[in-house]
N, C-alpha and C positions, 0 to 999 in steps of 0.2 A: 467187599463182597457184594454180589448181586443176588436178587431173589431166586433166580434160576440156577444157583450154583450149589455144589456140595458143601462148601464152607458155610453158606447161609443155613442150609438144612441142619447141619450139626449145631451151629450157633443157636438157631431158634429152638431146637429141641432142648438144649441146656437151659435157655432162658424160660421156656414154657414150664418145665418141671420145677425149676427153682421158684418161679413166680407163683404157681398154683399150689405148691407144697409148702409155702411159707407157713410156719406154725401159727394157728389161730387166724389165718387169712389177714394178717396184720397189714393194714392199708399203708402205713408209713414204710414198712419193709418192702412191700410190693412196689411202691413208687420208686424207692431207692434202687431196687433191682432193675426196674425199667430204665431209670436214668443212667445207671452204669452201663446197661446193655446198649442204650442209645448212643452213648459216647464211644463205646468199643466199636459198635457198628460203623459210626461215622469216622472215627479215627483210623479204622482199618484202611481207608483210602490213603490218608496222609495225616500224621499226627499234627502237622502244622495247621491243617484245616480245622482240626478239633480245637486248637487254642483259640482261633478266631471265633468259632461258634460259641465257646464257653465265655469268652470276654464280652462278646456282643450280647449274649443272653443275660449276663450279670449286669451289664450297663442298662438294659431294658428293664430288668427287675427293679433297680434303684430309681430309674426314671419313672417307672410306674408308681412306686411309693411316693415319689416327689409330686406327681400329678395328683394323687389321691389325698395327700396330706396338706396340700396348699389351700389356704383359705380364700384367696382372692383369684379372680379370673386372670389377672395379669400374670401372677406367678404360675398358674396352671399353663398359661400360654407359653411362658418362658421354658417350662419343662417340656412341653410338647415340641417346641422349636428345637430344643436340644436333642430330643429323641429323633426328630426328622433328620436333622443334620448328621447325627451319629449313624443312623441306619442307611440313609441315602448316600452319605459320604463313603461308607464302607463299600456299598454296592458300586458306586461310581468309580472308586479307586481300583477295585479288583476286577471289575467287569468292563469298564468303559475307558479307563485311562489311556490305553494304547489307541483305541478308536478315536477319541477326541484329539489326542496329540497328532495322529496321522492326518485327521481331517483338517486341523488347523494348518499344518505344514502344506497340505495340498491347496488350501484356500489362499494362503500367502503366495504360493507359487503362481497363482492366476494373475497377480499384479506385478510379477517380474522378480520377486525375491525367492531365492532358493535357500531354505533352511536345512540343516543337516538332519537326516532321518534319526528318529529316536532309537536307541539301542536297548532301552528298558523293556523288558518283557515280563509282565506281572502274571504269575500263575493264577488261573481262575479256580477258586475253590468249588468243588462239586456241590451242586444244590444251593448255591448262595442266594439265587433269586427267590427260591422258595422260602428259606428260613428268614430272609430279610422281610418278605411280605408278611410272614407270621408275626414278626416283631412289630412291624408298622401297624398292623391291624390291632395288636394288643394295646399299644400306647394311644392310638387314635380312639379306640372304643372306650378307653379309660377317660380320655379328655371329654368325649361326648357323653360320659356317664352312662354308657350302655353296659358297662362292666365295672365291678368294684375290684380294686387292686388286691391281689392275693399276697399276703405277707409270708406265705410258706415258700421258701426259696426252692426246695426240691420240686414242688408242684409247678411253679412257674417255669423253671428250667426244663422240666419234662414237657410242658406244653409247647415250648419253643424248640424242642429237639427230639420229639418222639420218633423213634427210628423207622416205623413203617412209612412215615410221610416226609422225613427230613430231606430226602434226595430229590424227589419229584412229585410231591403232593400225594393225595389231594391237599389243597391249602385249607386245612381244617383250622379255622380261626380259634385262638385261645379262648374266646368268649363261649365257644361251643365245646371245646375240648376240656377246659379247666373244670367245669362241673362234673365231668365224668372221672377226671383224675382225683377230685376231692372226695368223691363218695365211694363207699365200700362196694367192691365188685365180687359177685359170685359167679362161679363157672356155670354157664348156660349151655347145656348139651345141644339144643336145637340151633342156637346161634353159632356154636363151634362147628357143627356139621355143615351149616350153610357157608361158613367161612372156608372150610375145606373145599367145598364145591366151587366157590368163587376163585380160590387159588388155582384149582385144577383148570378152570376155563381160562384164567389169566395165563397159565403156562402154555396152553394150546395156542392162544393168541400170539404170545411172544415167541415161543420156541418153534412152532410149526409154521405160522404165517409170517411174522415179522422177520425172523432170522433167515428163513429161506428166501424171502423177497429181497433181502439186503444184497445178495449176489447179483441179481438181475438189475436192480435199481442202480447199484454202483457202476455196473458195466455200461448201462445205457446212458447214464448222465455223464460218465467219463468220456465215452466215445460217441456222443450224440451226433457229431458231424458226419459220421459214417453210416448212420442208420436212417431208414425211411421215416416219413412222417407218421405212418401207421404204427411203426415200432416205438417212436417217441411218445405217441398217445398211450401205448401200453405201458411205457416207462413211467409216464406221469400218473397213470392209474395205479400202477404197482406201488409207487411211492405214497400215494394217498392212502392205500390200504396198509402199507408197511407202517407208516407213522401212527395210524389209528390203532392197528393191532399191537404195536410196540407200547404206546402210551396207555391205551385202554387196558392192555394186558397187565402193565405195571400197576395201574390203579386198582384193578380187580385183585391182584395179589396183595397190595397194601391194605385194602379194605378187609380182605379175608384174614390176613395176619392179625389185624387189629381186632376182628371178631373173636379170634381164638384167645385173645387176651381180655375179652370182655368189653371192648370199645366199639362204638358205632361211629363210623366216619361217613361224611356226606358222599353221595353218588357223584362221580366225576364225568361219566359218559352215559348217554342215553340213546344209543344207536343213532349217532348223528347223521350218517349217510342215508338214512331214510327220511331226512328232512325235506319238506316241500319248498322252503324258501330260505334265504340267508339268515333271516331273523331266527327262524326255528332252529337252524343249524347251531347258532351260538347259544341257544338255550339247552343244547344237547351236548356240545363239545366242550371239554375242559371246563365244566360248570363251576368248579371252585375258583378258577382264575377269572372267568367271565363275570361272575357275581362280585368278585373282589374289585375289579375295575369299575363295575357299575356303581358299587356302594361308595368307593373311595376316590374315584376320578369323575365318572360321568355325571352322577347326581349332584355332587358339590359344584362342579363347573356349571351345570344347568341352572341350579338355584342362584348362584352368584351372578350369572348373566341376567336371569329373569328379573332380579331386583333392580337392575340398572336400565332396563328397557321399558319405556312407558307407552310407546307407539304400537299400533297394530301390525305395522310392517316395517321391515328393515331391508333397504336396497330392493324394494318391490317383492320381498319374500315375507310371508306371514311369520309373525314373531315366534310362534311355537316351532315352526319348521326351522327358522334361522337358529334358534337356541339348540335344537337337535343337531343341526349341521356342525356348528362350532364345537359342541360338546363331543360329538362323535369323532370329528377329525382329531381333536386333542387326545381323546381316549385311545383311538386306534393307532395314532403315532406312538403313544406310550406303550401300547400293547406290542407293537412291532419291535420297538427298541428293547422292551423287557426280554424278548426272546434271544437277543444277541447283538453284539457290537458289529453290525454289518448292515449296509444300506439295503441289502436284499430283504431283511426282516422288516425294515421300515416300509418298503414298497409292498410287501405282503400284507402288512397291517392296513396300509392306506387303500389297497384294493378292497379289502373287506369293509372298511369304513365307507368307501364310495358306494358299494352295492347296498349297504345297510341304509344309507341316505336315500339312494334311488328307490329302494323298496318303500321307505317311509313316505316319500314324495308321491309315489304312484298309487298308494292305497285307496284314497278317496276317488280319484278319476277312474281307477280300475273297477271299483264297486259300482260307480255310476254307469260305466260302459256295459258291464255285465248285466246290470238290471235293465238297461235300455234294449239290449239285443236278446234278452231272455235266456242268458246262459247261466247255468248253475255252477257256482264256484266249486262245488264238491263233485263235479263231473269227473269220472274216472280218467278220461283222456287228459283233462286239464291237470289233474294231480300228477299223473305219470310224467307228462311233459315238463311240468315245473320242477319235479324232483330230479329228472335227468339234467335239466338246464342248470339247476343249482349245483349239482354234483360236478358238472363240467366247469363252471366258474371256480369252484373250490379247487379243482384239479389244476387249472391254469395258475391260480394263486400259489399253490404248493410248489410249482416250478421255481418261482422266485425264492421260496423258503429253502428249497433243496440246493439251488445253484450256489456256486462259490462266490459269484459276483454278478452284477447286473448285466454286463455284456454277455456272459454265458447264458443267463436266463433269456435274454432277448434273442440270442442266436438259436437257442433250443426251440423257442416258440416259433421263430421264423421258419426253421426247418420242419417243425411239426405241421405247419399250415402250407407247406410246399405241395407241388403236384404229386409227390410220392405218398401223400396222405392216403390216396386211394389204392395204393399197392398193397400186396400181401405183407404182413409184418414179418420181419426177419427173426424175431424172437417171439415164440409162442409156446412156452412150457406147459404141456397138457396137464402134468401132475399138479403144477402150481395152480392152474386154472380150476381144477377139480377141488383142491383144498380151499380155494377162495369161495367157490360155489357152496361148499359145506358151511363156511362161515356166514355167508350172506343168507342162505336158507335158514340156518339156525337162528340168526338174529331176527329175521322176519317172523318166524314162527313164535319166538319168545319176546316179541317187541313190547309186550305189556308187562314183562317181568324185569326185576332188578338186574338179573344176569341170566345168561343162557341156560345154565345148569340148575336153575331154580325150578325144579320139576314137581311143583306142589300138586298139580292136577293129574299126575300119572298115578293111576290106582295101584298097579301091580309093581311090587318092589323089584322083581326080576327084570322088568323093563328098565327101571331106573339104573340098576346095577349094570345092566348090559350096556347102557349108554355111557356110564362112567368108565367102564372097562374099555369100551370102544375108543373113548377120548384118550385114555392112558396108552392104548396100543398105538394110536396115531402119533402121539408124542414120541413114543419109543422108536417107532419105525421111520417117521418122517421129520424128526427134529433136525433143524439146521445147525450150522456151525455157530457156536455161542457168540453173540454180539452184545456190546454194551447198549444199555437203554438210551435211545436218542435224546430224551429230555434231560439226561444227566448233564449235558453241556450247558444247560440254562440255569 
């Protein structure tokens, strides 16, 4: 079941009333209800996936106890390594087995040997990348002593399988979720109302924007060879908005559902397409994943390299910049690979890594140049130009993300920058353009709020209710054909 389905609405109403009507607001009973609900929700997709989730969660529970109870650092390290092998091994087998086997066969063929193609096709469990990352953060934080092992089995299993976040995040780390699970929760009317508002906006993003755009994106990317460059530009722009509305809409609904249950989840999107540069974009896009890679990949790699380099320069590059380059390339290779077993995702990740490195390299020279020529960095024209340029770079990178393979992405980009780039687009759905304009205008106006329908400064209630009803009417009138959330495949 998905958030924007009738099945989920019925499921959640049952869970909501059972949860809050628990006699005496018994915490243990509430957590058991949530754990059962989480497993029903996840098992709804395929009961075999549920078995994997339960077994992996149990393994991490006992590994966590092992790390906590070990007296020596060596034993703690052994438990950590066991946890890393278990989690990464599961992810590797289910998500990357076919990819690595096919890559090995192709590599061997380059030296003249032809190996038979693998006929093994392992099914990818939905949301596996997300709950494996939850598990990894749990055992790593235990090893670093940033967290104390929780011996309550129900609470740990719930933190690793909480149904609002299990399929596509936000990646709410157990170190932040467990304290909320362990303490008594009271129904908060204001929090619940705000959750409903956030769910409503998430539905608008998903049902009206993302689901409607899916038709045009699929058509343009499938038939790109027959469209003009201007149309392909619109296709790339539409996909950039589709994936944002789809994923941000999911995150809004997940956070809103959690609020209705008395939980606070981290913000996952912060109007990223209003970003001025690529660094700012990654502080606003999929924040839970970005911070995960920062804390568990980028910073550890940076520290390990810095301990080994004693000179001021490496290959004529200042040491601090060299460390940033190496750590960034590793991090963004892993980020691309995390998104899927396809070279297109790796290229997408490396594009972002390259521009982040370029941005870091040019910061000081840019500051010096602007000071020399007397140009204000906060000049409106400069901000607008850099925002548009950043968005264009992101759109080009999204082409690799959306394409089936690298040759298709290259052909799409080549056709985009052909002479037909200056012709009138063959696809220009006015209704869709107007709906996107509503989205952009709303986000710009509410850019300092957690979500668009957080109308705390609107004095008159009839205006607020008018806006809520307006959004509901748009959803009912313009909702597109139901599509699965894009990030479920990861």
